[in-house]
C-alpha positions, 0 to 999 in steps of 0.5 A: 157065376156072374152076379147081378145087381138090379135096381127097381126104381119103381114110380119115381123120378117125377121130373126131368130135373130129378132124372138128370140129377140122378143120372149125374149122381149115378155116373159120378159114383160109378167112376169110383167103382170097378166091377170084375164079376157083376152086371149092374142093371137099372130099371127106371120108369118106362118114360125114362128108359130110352134116356137111361139107355143112352146115358149108359150105352157102352158102359158096364151098366145095362137098362131094363124095365119094370113091366111089359105086355104080352103082345108085340103090337096091336090095339092095347091102349097104354101098354108097352111091348117087349119089342119096343123095349128092346128096340129102344135100348132095354135088355131086361124086363121084370115079371111077376113083381109082388106089387104087380101081383098085388095091385094089378092082379098079375098071376103066374099065368100072366107072368108066364106069357110076359116071360115068353114074349120077353125071351122071344124079343131078346130081353132077359126076364127077371121073374119075381117069386115069393110068399106072403107073411100069412103063407110063411106063418102057415109054413106054405113057403115051399108050396107057394114057391114051387107053384110059382116056378112051375106055372111061371116057367111053363113052356119055357124051353131048355134052349131059352132057360139060361136067359132066365133070372129068378128073384126071390122076394119074400113079400113080407120083406118088401118095403119093410126093414125086415129081412130073413136070416141067411139060412132062410134065404139059403133054404129057398135058394136050394129049393129053387135050384131043385125045382129048376133041376127037375124042370130042366137039368142040374147043369142048366139049373146051375146057369140060372141066376137066383137073386134075393129081393126085399129091403136090401141095404148095404148093411144086409147085403152079406146076410141076404146075398153073400152068405146064403150063396145068392147070385145077386140082388133086386134092389128097391128103395136103395136104388134111388140113392146111387151111392148106396146102390153102388155100395151094395154092388161093390160088396157083392162083387168083391165077395 
């Protein structure tokens, strides 16, 4: 299966100068890399998406967004529809990220609506799931993950399911320097694949990429992705440093 290295730039690149420096640096570093089995995706802030899509058009880098609304158009002040994203060059949309859940009250049901309309609009949704430190301590990881998948993917047909990407991001690892052991990540991967097999079919479940997210760095890429057999990573902080981000991508691609 093709690997996915997705960068979530979050709310950064505050000026045109910052953005231009980032794009120049990324393009320069990209020339040193050649990926044979991976897709590199960047999800900048919405205001930068069209520029990113233009710069990387025709290259091996694709562009997505960090969030979308669950309507195509209408009186929804401040929101951006997935159809807008698609029409301006975006290909992916993150849904259910832990920060969206924490700060904006995004539920599995809301993520489900976003996933549905993203698929309808021709985008590939990247659905984030994961447990908190408290849930992990209470041994509720499997229960939480199961509920997030079943509720988040409710009503997604077999004909659409192979457009999905699942990103397991244990919330206790996001924004920290703590990463789970390879066997812990592998256990969750096996669980996710089992749930997907029950929702769809074993054959279809095998075609849905499962990524790891949460404090991913070059030094931990093998531990959280390669060794546990994940299909790629969702990268936060390190995606702001093109050299480090592409170093992660190269490690995964050559595995």
